[in-house]
N, CA, C and O atoms as a Tripos MOL2 file, in Angstrom:
@<TRIPOS>MOLECULE
protein
  304   303    76     0     0
PROTEIN
NO_CHARGES

@<TRIPOS>ATOM
      1 N           2.9300   21.1100  -13.8990 N.3       1 MET1
      2 CA          2.9160   19.6830  -13.6690 C.3       1 MET1
      3 C           4.3470   19.1590  -13.6650 C.2       1 MET1
      4 O           5.2110   19.6780  -14.3720 O.2       1 MET1
      5 N           4.5840   18.1420  -12.8750 N.am      2 ALA2
      6 CA          5.9230   17.5640  -12.7780 C.3       2 ALA2
      7 C           6.3220   16.9270  -14.1030 C.2       2 ALA2
      8 O           5.5050   16.2960  -14.7730 O.2       2 ALA2
      9 N           7.5830   17.0990  -14.4680 N.am      3 GLU3
     10 CA          8.0820   16.4830  -15.6940 C.3       3 GLU3
     11 C           8.4350   15.0310  -15.4250 C.2       3 GLU3
     12 O           8.8680   14.6780  -14.3280 O.2       3 GLU3
     13 N           8.2430   14.1870  -16.4440 N.am      4 VAL4
     14 CA          8.5520   12.7670  -16.3280 C.3       4 VAL4
     15 C           9.9030   12.5170  -16.9730 C.2       4 VAL4
     16 O          10.0840   12.7970  -18.1580 O.2       4 VAL4
     17 N          10.8680   11.9860  -16.1990 N.am      5 PRO5
     18 CA         12.1750   11.6930  -16.7850 C.3       5 PRO5
     19 C          12.0530   10.6740  -17.9270 C.2       5 PRO5
     20 O          11.1440    9.8440  -17.9230 O.2       5 PRO5
     21 N          12.9620   10.7360  -18.8950 N.am      6 ASP6
     22 CA         12.9060    9.8520  -20.0580 C.3       6 ASP6
     23 C          12.9130    8.3730  -19.6900 C.2       6 ASP6
     24 O          12.2860    7.5710  -20.3810 O.2       6 ASP6
     25 N          13.6100    7.9900  -18.6140 N.am      7 HIS7
     26 CA         13.6870    6.5630  -18.2920 C.3       7 HIS7
     27 C          12.3570    6.0080  -17.7680 C.2       7 HIS7
     28 O          12.2380    4.7990  -17.5660 O.2       7 HIS7
     29 N          11.3600    6.8660  -17.5460 N.am      8 LEU8
     30 CA         10.0610    6.4100  -17.0720 C.3       8 LEU8
     31 C           9.0060    6.3790  -18.1760 C.2       8 LEU8
     32 O           7.8790    5.9440  -17.9430 O.2       8 LEU8
     33 N           9.3590    6.8310  -19.3540 N.am      9 ARG9
     34 CA          8.3830    6.8500  -20.4460 C.3       9 ARG9
     35 C           8.1410    5.4230  -20.9510 C.2       9 ARG9
     36 O           9.0840    4.6410  -21.0760 O.2       9 ARG9
     37 N           6.8640    5.0790  -21.2440 N.am     10 PRO10
     38 CA          6.5670    3.7320  -21.7390 C.3      10 PRO10
     39 C           7.2190    3.4870  -23.0950 C.2      10 PRO10
     40 O           7.3850    4.4060  -23.8960 O.2      10 PRO10
     41 N           7.5790    2.2510  -23.3330 N.am     11 GLU11
     42 CA          8.1650    1.8590  -24.6090 C.3      11 GLU11
     43 C           7.4580    0.6180  -25.1070 C.2      11 GLU11
     44 O           7.1250   -0.2640  -24.3150 O.2      11 GLU11
     45 N           7.2210    0.5360  -26.4100 N.am     12 ASP12
     46 CA          6.5880   -0.6360  -26.9990 C.3      12 ASP12
     47 C           7.4190   -1.8830  -26.7480 C.2      12 ASP12
     48 O           8.6490   -1.8390  -26.7470 O.2      12 ASP12
     49 N           6.7230   -3.0000  -26.5350 N.am     13 GLY13
     50 CA          7.3900   -4.2750  -26.4150 C.3      13 GLY13
     51 C           7.7910   -4.6650  -25.0100 C.2      13 GLY13
     52 O           8.1750   -5.8140  -24.7950 O.2      13 GLY13
     53 N           7.7220   -3.7700  -24.0470 N.am     14 LEU14
     54 CA          8.1230   -4.1230  -22.6940 C.3      14 LEU14
     55 C           7.0460   -4.9110  -21.9700 C.2      14 LEU14
     56 O           7.3510   -5.8510  -21.2350 O.2      14 LEU14
     57 N           5.7960   -4.5380  -22.1690 N.am     15 SER15
     58 CA          4.6950   -5.1870  -21.4610 C.3      15 SER15
     59 C           3.3760   -4.7450  -22.0660 C.2      15 SER15
     60 O           3.2560   -3.6410  -22.5970 O.2      15 SER15
     61 N           2.3920   -5.6230  -21.9770 N.am     16 ASP16
     62 CA          1.0540   -5.2360  -22.4080 C.3      16 ASP16
     63 C           0.2240   -4.7650  -21.2210 C.2      16 ASP16
     64 O          -0.9540   -4.4450  -21.3740 O.2      16 ASP16
     65 N           0.8300   -4.7190  -20.0430 N.am     17 SER17
     66 CA          0.1320   -4.2590  -18.8520 C.3      17 SER17
     67 C           0.1690   -2.7340  -18.7860 C.2      17 SER17
     68 O           0.9840   -2.0850  -19.4420 O.2      17 SER17
     69 N          -0.7260   -2.1870  -17.9880 N.am     18 ASN18
     70 CA         -0.8020   -0.7370  -17.8160 C.3      18 ASN18
     71 C          -0.7890   -0.3960  -16.3360 C.2      18 ASN18
     72 O          -1.2140   -1.1870  -15.4940 O.2      18 ASN18
     73 N          -0.3050    0.7700  -16.0440 N.am     19 ILE19
     74 CA         -0.3540    1.2880  -14.6830 C.3      19 ILE19
     75 C          -0.9640    2.6750  -14.7740 C.2      19 ILE19
     76 O          -0.6520    3.4430  -15.6840 O.2      19 ILE19
     77 N          -1.8450    2.9950  -13.8140 N.am     20 ARG20
     78 CA         -2.4820    4.3020  -13.8500 C.3      20 ARG20
     79 C          -2.7150    4.8180  -12.4390 C.2      20 ARG20
     80 O          -2.7980    4.0510  -11.4790 O.2      20 ARG20
     81 N          -2.8160    6.1110  -12.3420 N.am     21 PHE21
     82 CA         -3.1710    6.7400  -11.0830 C.3      21 PHE21
     83 C          -4.6350    6.4140  -10.8280 C.2      21 PHE21
     84 O          -5.4880    6.6940  -11.6710 O.2      21 PHE21
     85 N          -4.9390    5.8170   -9.6570 N.am     22 ASP22
     86 CA         -6.3130    5.4220   -9.3580 C.3      22 ASP22
     87 C          -6.9660    6.2380   -8.2520 C.2      22 ASP22
     88 O          -8.1570    6.5380   -8.3360 O.2      22 ASP22
     89 N          -6.2160    6.6040   -7.2180 N.am     23 SER23
     90 CA         -6.8900    7.3370   -6.1360 C.3      23 SER23
     91 C          -5.9130    8.1350   -5.2870 C.2      23 SER23
     92 O          -4.7070    7.8890   -5.2640 O.2      23 SER23
     93 N          -6.4910    9.0910   -4.6010 N.am     24 PHE24
     94 CA         -5.7590    9.9560   -3.6820 C.3      24 PHE24
     95 C          -6.6190   10.0640   -2.4350 C.2      24 PHE24
     96 O          -7.7590   10.5230   -2.5000 O.2      24 PHE24
     97 N          -6.0760    9.6410   -1.2950 N.am     25 ARG25
     98 CA         -6.8460    9.6620   -0.0550 C.3      25 ARG25
     99 C          -6.0560   10.3880    1.0190 C.2      25 ARG25
    100 O          -4.9360   10.0040    1.3560 O.2      25 ARG25
    101 N          -6.6580   11.4430    1.5490 N.am     26 VAL26
    102 CA         -6.0330   12.1910    2.6390 C.3      26 VAL26
    103 C          -6.1210   11.3540    3.9090 C.2      26 VAL26
    104 O          -7.1860   10.8370    4.2460 O.2      26 VAL26
    105 N          -5.0110   11.2230    4.6070 N.am     27 LEU27
    106 CA         -4.9920   10.5090    5.8830 C.3      27 LEU27
    107 C          -5.1730   11.5560    6.9730 C.2      27 LEU27
    108 O          -4.2110   12.1620    7.4460 O.2      27 LEU27
    109 N          -6.4130   11.7510    7.3530 N.am     28 HIS28
    110 CA         -6.7550   12.8020    8.3180 C.3      28 HIS28
    111 C          -6.0100   12.6020    9.6310 C.2      28 HIS28
    112 O          -5.7000   11.4740   10.0140 O.2      28 HIS28
    113 N          -5.7280   13.7010   10.3130 N.am     29 ASP29
    114 CA         -4.9750   13.7200   11.5740 C.3      29 ASP29
    115 C          -3.5230   13.2870   11.3930 C.2      29 ASP29
    116 O          -2.8390   12.9680   12.3660 O.2      29 ASP29
    117 N          -3.0560   13.2780   10.1510 N.am     30 THR30
    118 CA         -1.6400   13.0090    9.8670 C.3      30 THR30
    119 C          -1.1680   14.0750    8.8830 C.2      30 THR30
    120 O          -1.9480   14.9190    8.4410 O.2      30 THR30
    121 N           0.0700   14.0250    8.5600 N.am     31 ASP31
    122 CA          0.6470   14.9540    7.5990 C.3      31 ASP31
    123 C           0.9430   14.2000    6.3050 C.2      31 ASP31
    124 O           2.0010   14.3810    5.7000 O.2      31 ASP31
    125 N          -0.0200   13.3350    5.8750 N.am     32 ALA32
    126 CA          0.2550   12.4690    4.7390 C.3      32 ALA32
    127 C          -1.0110   12.1670    3.9410 C.2      32 ALA32
    128 O          -2.1300   12.4750    4.3510 O.2      32 ALA32
    129 N          -0.7810   11.5480    2.7780 N.am     33 ALA33
    130 CA         -1.8570   11.0730    1.9210 C.3      33 ALA33
    131 C          -1.4570    9.7230    1.3480 C.2      33 ALA33
    132 O          -0.2710    9.4240    1.2130 O.2      33 ALA33
    133 N          -2.4510    8.9080    1.0110 N.am     34 GLU34
    134 CA         -2.1860    7.6260    0.3590 C.3      34 GLU34
    135 C          -2.5340    7.7610   -1.1140 C.2      34 GLU34
    136 O          -3.6540    8.1270   -1.4680 O.2      34 GLU34
    137 N          -1.5700    7.4650   -1.9620 N.am     35 VAL35
    138 CA         -1.7550    7.5300   -3.4070 C.3      35 VAL35
    139 C          -1.7520    6.0910   -3.9160 C.2      35 VAL35
    140 O          -0.8660    5.3040   -3.5830 O.2      35 VAL35
    141 N          -2.7600    5.7580   -4.7320 N.am     36 THR36
    142 CA         -2.8650    4.4020   -5.2620 C.3      36 THR36
    143 C          -2.6980    4.4160   -6.7710 C.2      36 THR36
    144 O          -3.3760    5.1600   -7.4790 O.2      36 THR36
    145 N          -1.7790    3.5770   -7.2540 N.am     37 PHE37
    146 CA         -1.5980    3.3320   -8.6800 C.3      37 PHE37
    147 C          -2.0940    1.9150   -8.9440 C.2      37 PHE37
    148 O          -1.6550    0.9730   -8.2840 O.2      37 PHE37
    149 N          -2.9990    1.7570   -9.8960 N.am     38 GLY38
    150 CA         -3.5410    0.4410  -10.2230 C.3      38 GLY38
    151 C          -2.7760   -0.2030  -11.3590 C.2      38 GLY38
    152 O          -2.3280    0.4720  -12.2860 O.2      38 GLY38
    153 N          -2.6300   -1.5220  -11.2790 N.am     39 LEU39
    154 CA         -1.9930   -2.3100  -12.3350 C.3      39 LEU39
    155 C          -3.0830   -3.0630  -13.0870 C.2      39 LEU39
    156 O          -3.9460   -3.6860  -12.4690 O.2      39 LEU39
    157 N          -3.0520   -3.0100  -14.4180 N.am     40 TYR40
    158 CA         -4.0810   -3.6190  -15.2490 C.3      40 TYR40
    159 C          -3.4340   -4.4490  -16.3530 C.2      40 TYR40
    160 O          -2.4120   -4.0550  -16.9150 O.2      40 TYR40
    161 N          -4.0350   -5.6050  -16.6630 N.am     41 ASP41
    162 CA         -3.4830   -6.4430  -17.7300 C.3      41 ASP41
    163 C          -3.9030   -5.8960  -19.0890 C.2      41 ASP41
    164 O          -4.5890   -4.8770  -19.1740 O.2      41 ASP41
    165 N          -3.4820   -6.5860  -20.1570 N.am     42 GLU42
    166 CA         -3.7320   -6.0980  -21.5130 C.3      42 GLU42
    167 C          -5.2210   -6.0170  -21.8530 C.2      42 GLU42
    168 O          -5.6030   -5.3120  -22.7870 O.2      42 GLU42
    169 N          -6.0710   -6.7390  -21.0980 N.am     43 ASP43
    170 CA         -7.5170   -6.6860  -21.3300 C.3      43 ASP43
    171 C          -8.2100   -5.6570  -20.4470 C.2      43 ASP43
    172 O          -9.4330   -5.5250  -20.4910 O.2      43 ASP43
    173 N          -7.4380   -4.9250  -19.6450 N.am     44 GLY44
    174 CA         -8.0070   -3.9040  -18.7890 C.3      44 GLY44
    175 C          -8.5000   -4.4110  -17.4500 C.2      44 GLY44
    176 O          -9.1340   -3.6660  -16.7030 O.2      44 GLY44
    177 N          -8.2160   -5.6850  -17.1290 N.am     45 HIS45
    178 CA         -8.6190   -6.2430  -15.8370 C.3      45 HIS45
    179 C          -7.6370   -5.8190  -14.7460 C.2      45 HIS45
    180 O          -6.4220   -5.8180  -14.9450 O.2      45 HIS45
    181 N          -8.1910   -5.4630  -13.5980 N.am     46 HIS46
    182 CA         -7.3690   -5.0390  -12.4670 C.3      46 HIS46
    183 C          -6.5460   -6.2110  -11.9490 C.2      46 HIS46
    184 O          -7.0810   -7.2900  -11.6960 O.2      46 HIS46
    185 N          -5.2420   -5.9950  -11.7940 N.am     47 VAL47
    186 CA         -4.3230   -7.0330  -11.3360 C.3      47 VAL47
    187 C          -3.8670   -6.7780   -9.9010 C.2      47 VAL47
    188 O          -3.7600   -7.7120   -9.1070 O.2      47 VAL47
    189 N          -3.6020   -5.5330   -9.5740 N.am     48 GLY48
    190 CA         -3.1150   -5.2030   -8.2330 C.3      48 GLY48
    191 C          -2.9280   -3.7100   -8.0760 C.2      48 GLY48
    192 O          -3.2220   -2.9290   -8.9800 O.2      48 GLY48
    193 N          -2.4290   -3.3260   -6.8970 N.am     49 ASN49
    194 CA         -2.2300   -1.9110   -6.5850 C.3      49 ASN49
    195 C          -0.8480   -1.6650   -6.0070 C.2      49 ASN49
    196 O          -0.2420   -2.5460   -5.3980 O.2      49 ASN49
    197 N          -0.3730   -0.4670   -6.2070 N.am     50 PHE50
    198 CA          0.7330    0.0980   -5.4500 C.3      50 PHE50
    199 C           0.1020    1.1790   -4.5890 C.2      50 PHE50
    200 O          -0.3490    2.1960   -5.1150 O.2      50 PHE50
    201 N           0.0590    0.9810   -3.2740 N.am     51 ASP51
    202 CA         -0.4390    1.9890   -2.3450 C.3      51 ASP51
    203 C           0.7770    2.6220   -1.6840 C.2      51 ASP51
    204 O           1.5600    1.9390   -1.0240 O.2      51 ASP51
    205 N           0.9310    3.9170   -1.8610 N.am     52 ILE52
    206 CA          2.1080    4.6110   -1.3650 C.3      52 ILE52
    207 C           1.6790    5.7700   -0.4780 C.2      52 ILE52
    208 O           0.8730    6.6050   -0.8880 O.2      52 ILE52
    209 N           2.2150    5.8240    0.7350 N.am     53 VAL53
    210 CA          1.9240    6.9170    1.6540 C.3      53 VAL53
    211 C           3.0160    7.9700    1.4970 C.2      53 VAL53
    212 O           4.2090    7.6790    1.5780 O.2      53 VAL53
    213 N           2.5670    9.2040    1.2690 N.am     54 VAL54
    214 CA          3.4820   10.3170    1.0310 C.3      54 VAL54
    215 C           3.1520   11.4410    2.0000 C.2      54 VAL54
    216 O           1.9880   11.7940    2.1870 O.2      54 VAL54
    217 N           4.1750   11.9890    2.6070 N.am     55 ARG55
    218 CA          3.9800   13.1430    3.4790 C.3      55 ARG55
    219 C           3.6360   14.3600    2.6220 C.2      55 ARG55
    220 O           4.0340   14.4470    1.4610 O.2      55 ARG55
    221 N           2.9010   15.2860    3.2020 N.am     56 SER56
    222 CA          2.4680   16.4780    2.4700 C.3      56 SER56
    223 C           3.6540   17.1940    1.8350 C.2      56 SER56
    224 O           4.7490   17.2390    2.3950 O.2      56 SER56
    225 N           3.4090   17.7470    0.6630 N.am     57 GLN57
    226 CA          4.4200   18.4910   -0.0860 C.3      57 GLN57
    227 C           3.9860   19.9550   -0.1560 C.2      57 GLN57
    228 O           2.7920   20.2490   -0.1950 O.2      57 GLN57
    229 N           4.9310   20.8480   -0.1710 N.am     58 ALA58
    230 CA          4.6210   22.2820   -0.2240 C.3      58 ALA58
    231 C           3.8830   22.6560   -1.5000 C.2      58 ALA58
    232 O           3.1030   23.6090   -1.4960 O.2      58 ALA58
    233 N           4.1070   21.9280   -2.5970 N.am     59 GLY59
    234 CA          3.5030   22.2760   -3.8750 C.3      59 GLY59
    235 C           2.0710   21.8210   -4.0510 C.2      59 GLY59
    236 O           1.4150   22.2430   -5.0040 O.2      59 GLY59
    237 N           1.5600   20.9780   -3.1730 N.am     60 GLY60
    238 CA          0.1780   20.5370   -3.2700 C.3      60 GLY60
    239 C           0.0150   19.1240   -3.8040 C.2      60 GLY60
    240 O           0.9610   18.3360   -3.8370 O.2      60 GLY60
    241 N          -1.2100   18.8250   -4.2200 N.am     61 VAL61
    242 CA         -1.5880   17.4720   -4.6390 C.3      61 VAL61
    243 C          -0.7260   16.9780   -5.7930 C.2      61 VAL61
    244 O          -0.2830   15.8300   -5.7910 O.2      61 VAL61
    245 N          -0.4880   17.8340   -6.7730 N.am     62 ARG62
    246 CA          0.3400   17.4450   -7.9260 C.3      62 ARG62
    247 C           1.6930   16.9230   -7.4830 C.2      62 ARG62
    248 O           2.1600   15.8960   -7.9770 O.2      62 ARG62
    249 N           2.3230   17.6270   -6.5530 N.am     63 ASP63
    250 CA          3.6470   17.2340   -6.0990 C.3      63 ASP63
    251 C           3.6050   15.9620   -5.2530 C.2      63 ASP63
    252 O           4.5510   15.1740   -5.2760 O.2      63 ASP63
    253 N           2.5200   15.7550   -4.5100 N.am     64 VAL64
    254 CA          2.3680   14.5150   -3.7360 C.3      64 VAL64
    255 C           2.2660   13.3320   -4.6910 C.2      64 VAL64
    256 O           2.9070   12.3040   -4.4740 O.2      64 VAL64
    257 N           1.4640   13.4690   -5.7480 N.am     65 ILE65
    258 CA          1.3190   12.3780   -6.7280 C.3      65 ILE65
    259 C           2.6470   12.1250   -7.4380 C.2      65 ILE65
    260 O           3.0190   10.9720   -7.6570 O.2      65 ILE65
    261 N           3.3630   13.1830   -7.7980 N.am     66 ALA66
    262 CA          4.6740   13.0210   -8.4510 C.3      66 ALA66
    263 C           5.6580   12.3080   -7.5260 C.2      66 ALA66
    264 O           6.4230   11.4570   -7.9800 O.2      66 ALA66
    265 N           5.6470   12.6430   -6.2390 N.am     67 GLU67
    266 CA          6.5270   11.9870   -5.2740 C.3      67 GLU67
    267 C           6.1490   10.5180   -5.1090 C.2      67 GLU67
    268 O           7.0270    9.6620   -5.0090 O.2      67 GLU67
    269 N           4.8530   10.2180   -5.0800 N.am     68 ALA68
    270 CA          4.4110    8.8210   -4.9850 C.3      68 ALA68
    271 C           4.8760    8.0420   -6.2120 C.2      68 ALA68
    272 O           5.3160    6.8980   -6.0940 O.2      68 ALA68
    273 N           4.7810    8.6520   -7.3760 N.am     69 HIS69
    274 CA          5.2440    7.9940   -8.6090 C.3      69 HIS69
    275 C           6.7450    7.7230   -8.5360 C.2      69 HIS69
    276 O           7.2090    6.6520   -8.9240 O.2      69 HIS69
    277 N           7.4970    8.7010   -8.0360 N.am     70 ARG70
    278 CA          8.9400    8.5120   -7.8930 C.3      70 ARG70
    279 C           9.2300    7.3370   -6.9610 C.2      70 ARG70
    280 O          10.0750    6.4930   -7.2610 O.2      70 ARG70
    281 N           8.5260    7.2880   -5.8300 N.am     71 GLN71
    282 CA          8.7430    6.2010   -4.8620 C.3      71 GLN71
    283 C           8.3540    4.8490   -5.4740 C.2      71 GLN71
    284 O           9.0310    3.8480   -5.2430 O.2      71 GLN71
    285 N           7.2770    4.8190   -6.2470 N.am     72 MET72
    286 CA          6.8350    3.5720   -6.8720 C.3      72 MET72
    287 C           7.8870    3.0440   -7.8450 C.2      72 MET72
    288 O           8.1570    1.8440   -7.8760 O.2      72 MET72
    289 N           8.4800    3.9350   -8.6360 N.am     73 THR73
    290 CA          9.4640    3.4950   -9.6240 C.3      73 THR73
    291 C          10.7840    3.0860   -8.9950 C.2      73 THR73
    292 O          11.5900    2.3990   -9.6230 O.2      73 THR73
    293 N          11.0080    3.5060   -7.7540 N.am     74 GLU74
    294 CA         12.2300    3.1120   -7.0410 C.3      74 GLU74
    295 C          11.9830    1.9780   -6.0550 C.2      74 GLU74
    296 O          12.8500    1.6470   -5.2470 O.2      74 GLU74
    297 N          10.7830    1.3790   -6.1270 N.am     75 TYR75
    298 CA         10.4100    0.2910   -5.2260 C.3      75 TYR75
    299 C          11.3860   -0.8740   -5.3950 C.2      75 TYR75
    300 O          11.6860   -1.2830   -6.5160 O.2      75 TYR75
    301 N          11.8850   -1.4110   -4.2590 N.am     76 PRO76
    302 CA         12.8970   -2.4840   -4.3790 C.3      76 PRO76
    303 C          12.4240   -3.7390   -5.0240 C.2      76 PRO76
    304 O          13.1950   -4.6880   -5.1680 O.2      76 PRO76
@<TRIPOS>BOND
     1     1     2 1
     2     2     3 1
     3     3     4 2
     4     3     5 am
     5     5     6 1
     6     6     7 1
     7     7     8 2
     8     7     9 am
     9     9    10 1
    10    10    11 1
    11    11    12 2
    12    11    13 am
    13    13    14 1
    14    14    15 1
    15    15    16 2
    16    15    17 am
    17    17    18 1
    18    18    19 1
    19    19    20 2
    20    19    21 am
    21    21    22 1
    22    22    23 1
    23    23    24 2
    24    23    25 am
    25    25    26 1
    26    26    27 1
    27    27    28 2
    28    27    29 am
    29    29    30 1
    30    30    31 1
    31    31    32 2
    32    31    33 am
    33    33    34 1
    34    34    35 1
    35    35    36 2
    36    35    37 am
    37    37    38 1
    38    38    39 1
    39    39    40 2
    40    39    41 am
    41    41    42 1
    42    42    43 1
    43    43    44 2
    44    43    45 am
    45    45    46 1
    46    46    47 1
    47    47    48 2
    48    47    49 am
    49    49    50 1
    50    50    51 1
    51    51    52 2
    52    51    53 am
    53    53    54 1
    54    54    55 1
    55    55    56 2
    56    55    57 am
    57    57    58 1
    58    58    59 1
    59    59    60 2
    60    59    61 am
    61    61    62 1
    62    62    63 1
    63    63    64 2
    64    63    65 am
    65    65    66 1
    66    66    67 1
    67    67    68 2
    68    67    69 am
    69    69    70 1
    70    70    71 1
    71    71    72 2
    72    71    73 am
    73    73    74 1
    74    74    75 1
    75    75    76 2
    76    75    77 am
    77    77    78 1
    78    78    79 1
    79    79    80 2
    80    79    81 am
    81    81    82 1
    82    82    83 1
    83    83    84 2
    84    83    85 am
    85    85    86 1
    86    86    87 1
    87    87    88 2
    88    87    89 am
    89    89    90 1
    90    90    91 1
    91    91    92 2
    92    91    93 am
    93    93    94 1
    94    94    95 1
    95    95    96 2
    96    95    97 am
    97    97    98 1
    98    98    99 1
    99    99   100 2
   100    99   101 am
   101   101   102 1
   102   102   103 1
   103   103   104 2
   104   103   105 am
   105   105   106 1
   106   106   107 1
   107   107   108 2
   108   107   109 am
   109   109   110 1
   110   110   111 1
   111   111   112 2
   112   111   113 am
   113   113   114 1
   114   114   115 1
   115   115   116 2
   116   115   117 am
   117   117   118 1
   118   118   119 1
   119   119   120 2
   120   119   121 am
   121   121   122 1
   122   122   123 1
   123   123   124 2
   124   123   125 am
   125   125   126 1
   126   126   127 1
   127   127   128 2
   128   127   129 am
   129   129   130 1
   130   130   131 1
   131   131   132 2
   132   131   133 am
   133   133   134 1
   134   134   135 1
   135   135   136 2
   136   135   137 am
   137   137   138 1
   138   138   139 1
   139   139   140 2
   140   139   141 am
   141   141   142 1
   142   142   143 1
   143   143   144 2
   144   143   145 am
   145   145   146 1
   146   146   147 1
   147   147   148 2
   148   147   149 am
   149   149   150 1
   150   150   151 1
   151   151   152 2
   152   151   153 am
   153   153   154 1
   154   154   155 1
   155   155   156 2
   156   155   157 am
   157   157   158 1
   158   158   159 1
   159   159   160 2
   160   159   161 am
   161   161   162 1
   162   162   163 1
   163   163   164 2
   164   163   165 am
   165   165   166 1
   166   166   167 1
   167   167   168 2
   168   167   169 am
   169   169   170 1
   170   170   171 1
   171   171   172 2
   172   171   173 am
   173   173   174 1
   174   174   175 1
   175   175   176 2
   176   175   177 am
   177   177   178 1
   178   178   179 1
   179   179   180 2
   180   179   181 am
   181   181   182 1
   182   182   183 1
   183   183   184 2
   184   183   185 am
   185   185   186 1
   186   186   187 1
   187   187   188 2
   188   187   189 am
   189   189   190 1
   190   190   191 1
   191   191   192 2
   192   191   193 am
   193   193   194 1
   194   194   195 1
   195   195   196 2
   196   195   197 am
   197   197   198 1
   198   198   199 1
   199   199   200 2
   200   199   201 am
   201   201   202 1
   202   202   203 1
   203   203   204 2
   204   203   205 am
   205   205   206 1
   206   206   207 1
   207   207   208 2
   208   207   209 am
   209   209   210 1
   210   210   211 1
   211   211   212 2
   212   211   213 am
   213   213   214 1
   214   214   215 1
   215   215   216 2
   216   215   217 am
   217   217   218 1
   218   218   219 1
   219   219   220 2
   220   219   221 am
   221   221   222 1
   222   222   223 1
   223   223   224 2
   224   223   225 am
   225   225   226 1
   226   226   227 1
   227   227   228 2
   228   227   229 am
   229   229   230 1
   230   230   231 1
   231   231   232 2
   232   231   233 am
   233   233   234 1
   234   234   235 1
   235   235   236 2
   236   235   237 am
   237   237   238 1
   238   238   239 1
   239   239   240 2
   240   239   241 am
   241   241   242 1
   242   242   243 1
   243   243   244 2
   244   243   245 am
   245   245   246 1
   246   246   247 1
   247   247   248 2
   248   247   249 am
   249   249   250 1
   250   250   251 1
   251   251   252 2
   252   251   253 am
   253   253   254 1
   254   254   255 1
   255   255   256 2
   256   255   257 am
   257   257   258 1
   258   258   259 1
   259   259   260 2
   260   259   261 am
   261   261   262 1
   262   262   263 1
   263   263   264 2
   264   263   265 am
   265   265   266 1
   266   266   267 1
   267   267   268 2
   268   267   269 am
   269   269   270 1
   270   270   271 1
   271   271   272 2
   272   271   273 am
   273   273   274 1
   274   274   275 1
   275   275   276 2
   276   275   277 am
   277   277   278 1
   278   278   279 1
   279   279   280 2
   280   279   281 am
   281   281   282 1
   282   282   283 1
   283   283   284 2
   284   283   285 am
   285   285   286 1
   286   286   287 1
   287   287   288 2
   288   287   289 am
   289   289   290 1
   290   290   291 1
   291   291   292 2
   292   291   293 am
   293   293   294 1
   294   294   295 1
   295   295   296 2
   296   295   297 am
   297   297   298 1
   298   298   299 1
   299   299   300 2
   300   299   301 am
   301   301   302 1
   302   302   303 1
   303   303   304 2
@<TRIPOS>SUBSTRUCTURE
     1 MET1         2 RESIDUE 1 A MET
     2 ALA2         6 RESIDUE 1 A ALA
     3 GLU3        10 RESIDUE 1 A GLU
     4 VAL4        14 RESIDUE 1 A VAL
     5 PRO5        18 RESIDUE 1 A PRO
     6 ASP6        22 RESIDUE 1 A ASP
     7 HIS7        26 RESIDUE 1 A HIS
     8 LEU8        30 RESIDUE 1 A LEU
     9 ARG9        34 RESIDUE 1 A ARG
    10 PRO10       38 RESIDUE 1 A PRO
    11 GLU11       42 RESIDUE 1 A GLU
    12 ASP12       46 RESIDUE 1 A ASP
    13 GLY13       50 RESIDUE 1 A GLY
    14 LEU14       54 RESIDUE 1 A LEU
    15 SER15       58 RESIDUE 1 A SER
    16 ASP16       62 RESIDUE 1 A ASP
    17 SER17       66 RESIDUE 1 A SER
    18 ASN18       70 RESIDUE 1 A ASN
    19 ILE19       74 RESIDUE 1 A ILE
    20 ARG20       78 RESIDUE 1 A ARG
    21 PHE21       82 RESIDUE 1 A PHE
    22 ASP22       86 RESIDUE 1 A ASP
    23 SER23       90 RESIDUE 1 A SER
    24 PHE24       94 RESIDUE 1 A PHE
    25 ARG25       98 RESIDUE 1 A ARG
    26 VAL26      102 RESIDUE 1 A VAL
    27 LEU27      106 RESIDUE 1 A LEU
    28 HIS28      110 RESIDUE 1 A HIS
    29 ASP29      114 RESIDUE 1 A ASP
    30 THR30      118 RESIDUE 1 A THR
    31 ASP31      122 RESIDUE 1 A ASP
    32 ALA32      126 RESIDUE 1 A ALA
    33 ALA33      130 RESIDUE 1 A ALA
    34 GLU34      134 RESIDUE 1 A GLU
    35 VAL35      138 RESIDUE 1 A VAL
    36 THR36      142 RESIDUE 1 A THR
    37 PHE37      146 RESIDUE 1 A PHE
    38 GLY38      150 RESIDUE 1 A GLY
    39 LEU39      154 RESIDUE 1 A LEU
    40 TYR40      158 RESIDUE 1 A TYR
    41 ASP41      162 RESIDUE 1 A ASP
    42 GLU42      166 RESIDUE 1 A GLU
    43 ASP43      170 RESIDUE 1 A ASP
    44 GLY44      174 RESIDUE 1 A GLY
    45 HIS45      178 RESIDUE 1 A HIS
    46 HIS46      182 RESIDUE 1 A HIS
    47 VAL47      186 RESIDUE 1 A VAL
    48 GLY48      190 RESIDUE 1 A GLY
    49 ASN49      194 RESIDUE 1 A ASN
    50 PHE50      198 RESIDUE 1 A PHE
    51 ASP51      202 RESIDUE 1 A ASP
    52 ILE52      206 RESIDUE 1 A ILE
    53 VAL53      210 RESIDUE 1 A VAL
    54 VAL54      214 RESIDUE 1 A VAL
    55 ARG55      218 RESIDUE 1 A ARG
    56 SER56      222 RESIDUE 1 A SER
    57 GLN57      226 RESIDUE 1 A GLN
    58 ALA58      230 RESIDUE 1 A ALA
    59 GLY59      234 RESIDUE 1 A GLY
    60 GLY60      238 RESIDUE 1 A GLY
    61 VAL61      242 RESIDUE 1 A VAL
    62 ARG62      246 RESIDUE 1 A ARG
    63 ASP63      250 RESIDUE 1 A ASP
    64 VAL64      254 RESIDUE 1 A VAL
    65 ILE65      258 RESIDUE 1 A ILE
    66 ALA66      262 RESIDUE 1 A ALA
    67 GLU67      266 RESIDUE 1 A GLU
    68 ALA68      270 RESIDUE 1 A ALA
    69 HIS69      274 RESIDUE 1 A HIS
    70 ARG70      278 RESIDUE 1 A ARG
    71 GLN71      282 RESIDUE 1 A GLN
    72 MET72      286 RESIDUE 1 A MET
    73 THR73      290 RESIDUE 1 A THR
    74 GLU74      294 RESIDUE 1 A GLU
    75 TYR75      298 RESIDUE 1 A TYR
    76 PRO76      302 RESIDUE 1 A PRO
């Protein structure tokens, strides 16, 4: 499994919101997949999504999800 750099680890006091991996959808007839990370408030209610399209990775699904996470954290 991909390692998570220290600057991405959650820390107390920053937010009561949560982000989680929600879905992985293969985009058929393309060389890509859509990875969705859901945003949830402190009560667990869905707030929004980060939908990220990632081109196929040689390492498989794990590496596609790790790449989507990297792209999400570098979102402008």
